[in-house]
N, C-alpha and C positions, 0 to 999 in steps of 0.2 A: 583623513576622511572620516566623516561621522559614521559611527557604527549603527546600523539599522537592524531591528529585530525582523523576524519573518513576517509578522503581521504588518509592520511598518512598510516593508518592501511591497507587500501585496496591496496595501492601501495606496502607496505611492504609484504602483503600477495602474491601479484603477484611475487615479487622478490623471496620469499621463494619457490613458485611453479617453477619458472624458474631455480633457482639454485639447487633445489632438496635436500637441506641440511639445517641444523639449521643455523640461522644467529646470529650474536653477539648482535644485538639490543634487548633490553628488551621490546618487544611489548606486548600489553595486549592480551594474548591468548584467554581470554573469549570473547573479542570483535571480534577477528579474527574468532573464531568458529561461532559467530553469523552471521558474514558476509558470511563465507564459506557455510552455510546451504542454502543460496539463490542461489549461483552461479550455481549449477547443474540445478536448475529450469529455470534459465534465459539464459544459454548458447545457442547461435544460435537462440534465440527467438527475436522477433521484438518489439521494443518500439517506439511509436510515440510521439515526443515532440512537443507540440503546443505552441509556444512562442509568447506572445504578443509583439507588436512593442515597447512598452515602456520599456520592459526588455532589449531589444537589446542595447539600449543607456544608460542603467544603469551601474554604475561603477562595479557592481558585475558580469556583463555578461562574462568577461574574466574568472572568476572563474567557472561560469556555463559551459563554453566550456571546461574547464579543467576537470570538472566532466563528460562531454560527452566523453572525451578522456579516462577516467577511465572505463566507460561502454564499450567502444570499446575494451579496453585492455582485458576485460573479455569475449570477443567474443559475446557481446550483439549487435545486429544489430539495428542501430538507424536511424530514419528518422526525419528530422526537417521540421516542417511546421510553417511559421511565419505570423503574422498579420502585419498591417502597419498603423493602424488608428492614432496612436500618430504622426507618421511622416507625414501622409497626412494632419493632422490638422496644424502641424508646417509649412509645406511647403506652404499650402494655405495662412496662415497668412503672410509668408515671401514674397509671390508673389502677395498678395492681390486678390487672386482668390477665388470666393465664391463656396464652394463645397456643393453638394446636399446631400451627405451621407458620413459617416466616416467608417462604419464597413462592408459594402458590403451586407447590407440587405434591404436598401431603394432604392431610385432612383439614378442611376448613369448617369449624363448627360455627354456630351462630354468633358467639362472642368474638371469635377471631374475625369473622366477616365484618362485624360492626367496627372493630378497631382498624381493620384494613381499609374500610371505606373512609373513615375519618383521616387516617394517615395519607392515603392516596390523594384525597381531595385537597388536603392542605398542601401537599407537595406539588400537585398540578397548579394550584394557585400561585405558589412561589415561582414556578417556572414561567408562568404567564406574566407575572410581575417583572421578572428578569428580562424576558423578551421585549416587553413594552419599554423598558428602560433603554433598550437598544434600537428603538423605533421599528420593531418588527411586529407585524400583524400576526396574531396567533389565535388558535381556537382549540378548546378541549373538545374531544369528539367521543361519540359512542359507536365507533365504526367496527368494534370487535363483536361479532355475533358468536355466542358460546353456548355450549350445552354441558350438562353435568358430566364430570369425569366418570361418575358412576361408582359401581362396586367392583373393586379390583382385588382378586385373591381373597374374596370374602369380606373386604373392608370397604365400607361406604365412605366416600370422600366428601359427601355432603355438599357444601357450597364451593368446592374446588371445581373449576370449569376447564373446558378444553376448547380451543378456537375451532369454530365450525367454518366460518368464512369471514372475510373482511369486506366492508362496504367500500369498494374501489371507487364507485361513482362519486361518493361524497368526498373522499380524499382527493381525487383528481380535480374536482370542482374547487376545493380549497387551494390546492397547489396552483391551479391555473389563475387564481386571483392573487397570488403572491402571499398566501396565508400559510404559516407554519402550523401544521396539525400537531397537537400534543395528545398522546395516547397513554392513559393510565393502565395499570395492570388489572383491568376489570373487563368483564365481558357481560353481554346482556342477551337474554333469550327473547323469543317472540311474545312471551307473556309478561315481560317487564321485570323478570327476576335478574338479580345481579350475582355474578360468580367471580371468584378470584381466579386469575389466570397468571401463569408464569410470564414475567415480562420478556425473558429471552425468547420464549416460544412466540409471544405476540410479535416481537421484532422480526423474527424469521417469517412469520405468516404475512406481515405487512410488506416486507421486502419482496417476497415471492409474488404477492398480489399486484404490487406496483411495478414489478420488473426493475427493481433498483439495481444500480451497478455496484453499490457499496453498502455493506452493513458494518457499522462501527460500534463495537461494544466498548463503552467508556466505563472503566472500572477503577478500583483503587490498587490494582496490581499493574506491574510493568508489561504484562502480556502473559501468554501461556507458558508455564514453566513445566519442565520434565526433569525430574531428579534435581530440582533447584536451578536448572540451566534455562535461560530464556530462549525460547524458539523465535527466531527472527522471521523466517520465511519457511513455509512448508506446503507442499502439494497436499490436497485434501485426502488423497489416497494414503499418503504417508501418515497423516494424522489419524486416519481410521486404523491403521496398523498399530500406532501407539496406543490408541484407546482399547484395542483388542488385546494387546500383549503387555502394556505398561500402565494400565488405567490407574493403578495405585500410586504411580509416580507423579501424577498430576494433583496438585493441591485441591482439596475438596471445593474451595470457593471458586476455583477456575474450571471445574469439571463441566458445569452447565454451559460455559462459554465454548469449551472445546466440542462438546456434543452438538450444540446448536450450530456451531461453525460448519460442521460436517453436513448437517441437515440443510443448511442454507446453500452451501456450494452445490449439493446434489439437486437442490431445487432450482438451480440456474443463476444464483447470485455469484458473479465471477470473483469478487474479492470480499473477504471478511477480515476485519481488523479487530484486534483486542489491544487497547491502549490504556495508559494510566491518566485518568482525568485530572490528577493533581499536578501534572507537569504543565508549567506555563507554556501556552501556545503549542501544546502537544498535538492537538487536533490538526492544526495547520501543518505542523512538521510531518505528521503521518500522511496527510493528503497530498502535500506539494513537494515531497522529496522522494528519491528512490530508496533511501535507507529507512525512513520512518523512525519511530521511537519504540514501537511495540511489536506485536506479532501479526504477520500477514498470512492468512490461509487462502490459497488460490485454487480455483477450479479448473483452470487451463494453464497453458504455458506462460509463466510469468517472465521467464528469461528465455531469450532466443538469439541465435546467431543467424543473420540473413544477409543476402547479397545486397550491396549498397545500391541505392537508386540515385537518380540525378538530384532529387531534393535533399540527399544526404551530404552533398559536397560541402556545403557550408558547415554542417555538423562536424565533418571530418576535420576541416580547417580549424574550427573552434576547439575541438577536442585536443588537437595536437599543437595548438598555439604556444603553450608554455614550454613544451618540449623542443619546439623549434627555436624559441627565444634562448633557451639554455644550451642550444647546439646538440641536444640529445638526438633530435631527428632533423633530417634535411628538410628545407622548406619546399613545399609543393604548391604550385599555383593552382588556381581553379581549373585552368585549361589542362594542366598536367594530370590532375586527378580525373577530369572528365575523359581524357584521352584513353586512360586505362581503367575506367570505372568498373568494368567487369571483373577486375582483379581484387576489388575491395569488398570487405565484409564488415557489418555492423553488429555489435553486441548490444541488445536492447534489454532494458528492465522496464516492464510495464509499458512497452512501446516507446521508450525514450532512449536514444543512443547514449551509451556511457563508455563505449570502447570501440576501437577499430583495429583492423589488420588488413594486410594485402598479401596476395600470393601471385608473384610475377613468375611466369613460366618460360623457361628456355628449353623448348621442345627438342631441339636437335641434340642437346646434351642430356636430356631427361633430368633436368635440374629445376627445382623451384626455389624462389627466393621469398622468405618470410620477411615482410617489410611493413613499416608504418604501424607497428604494434604500440598501442597506447591505451591506457585505462585512466579515466578521469580521477582526479585526486580524491573526490568524495567516495569513490568506489574501489579504492586500493585495498589490498589485503583481504580480498574476498575470493581469491582463486580465479578471477576472471582472465588474467593474463595466461595462466596455464591452460584454461579452457580454450582460449583462442589459439594457442600454440598447438594443442592437440587437434583442434578443428582443422588447422592448416595442414598438419601432418596427415590427417585422414584424407583430406582433399587431394593432397599430393599422391597418396597411395592409390586412391581411386583413379587418378589420371595416369598411373603407370610410371610415375617419376621414381628415380633411384636415390635421389639425394636432395636434401634441403640445405640452403645456405642462408645466413643472415649476417648483416653487417651492423656493428654497434661500436659507439665511442664511449658509452657510459654504463650500459646495462649488460655488458658481456658476461659478468658473473651470474646474473639472473638467468640468462639463456643456458649457461652451463649447468647451474644447480637445479633449475626448475624445468628446463626444456630438454636436457640431455644432449646438448650440443658440445662439440669439442673444438678447440682452437685449430684453425687451419691457416692457410696463407693465401695471398692473392692468386697463386697458381690454381687454387681450387675454383676460381670464378670462371664462368663461361666467358669467351672472348669479348662479347658485346658488353657484358657487365664489368669486366676488368678494365675496359677502356674508360667507362664512366667513373670507376673507382679511382683510377689514376688522375683523371681530370678534376675530380672533386677536391683533392688535397686534404681530405678529412682524416686520412690515415686510420680509418676504422679497423677494428679487429674483425677478421673473417672467421666465422663460426660455421661448422659443418655438422650435419647429422645424416647418417645413412637411413634410408627408408626400407624397413623390412616389409616383405610382401604380406 
């Protein structure tokens, strides 16, 4: 079978939707299903892409804009906010002008403002050219209304500005017409004066004003690092703690992203991502997969375990399909699952089912059976199985059960080492369960765990 990249899969999915019929290509349907589950969540929603200036001049930028085109083809509304510090630095060296600040947070004198205007305008033009090459309508905007940062601790920041408000009406008008707004790191006051503003701050202000569901910082780093370790997912409250206690452990170039991620989440943006814009198709991989490639900071519960609903029956069957084929799990028909649907639980990541488990209760014997535990291959080795075992154990305890049992043909060592189960015998099974055990002929190992009150 031909190997398809993520963008190819998405484009193929689009074609399937447009044609409304089966296509001859042998696409990986499991990957397409994984992508499709996100599309209803994202359609007509707003993503803010905050792109560092260094990424715009990177050789992968053309591919990044192609990814933006894919997002637009799925009716995701996109706003681009760009920085320009790399270009300001390069232009200053080229013209031998000494600049007082690179990122719009320090002092901006007249010479620095002049260089910043030239660099930002050139960069905006380059972005507009790239979007045009992908048949995307775009417009540079003056939607950031700013006022002077002023005098801080006795220091006049001159032409450095602070976002006062965002012209939401203009942005919404452009988005409604299918236009991609491009916002430079510049702000304007009512008298026509221009100020330099920090692009990360602009991105947060725009995301808050438009009630975006995602703010994606596209940088030259793999994500937020703490003591050199990449943070993959983190609750905003935990990031606040890191910033309070371990601020020095975050690289200087990533500190602004971390600080603004906290501000964004507290302002109501549910998901803030920090990714490496030099990774080919990294944007799509971050948006359309549970794992992503960078750092995700989330403002609410990103992972959750919930009771299965009727709509989840197919997801349970798809999740466990490989395990059934390898005889690791017993086959369960749709009718069988629906009959005891109240026993099943789903582990979700960002509202997408990635694992399942069931707790069948034998009330007379005060025994619970942990069954149908499975974690999708792409989410293995993340501790999800242990979380589900602990969840079932807690549920059993709440229900006043004295013992948990589980049957396994291949994963019994996992249950022993990770779940604290001990090997038992068929004699440990409740009579009704033992009858099924003997009829199955699977000769599964019986594992037992006492429930402490």
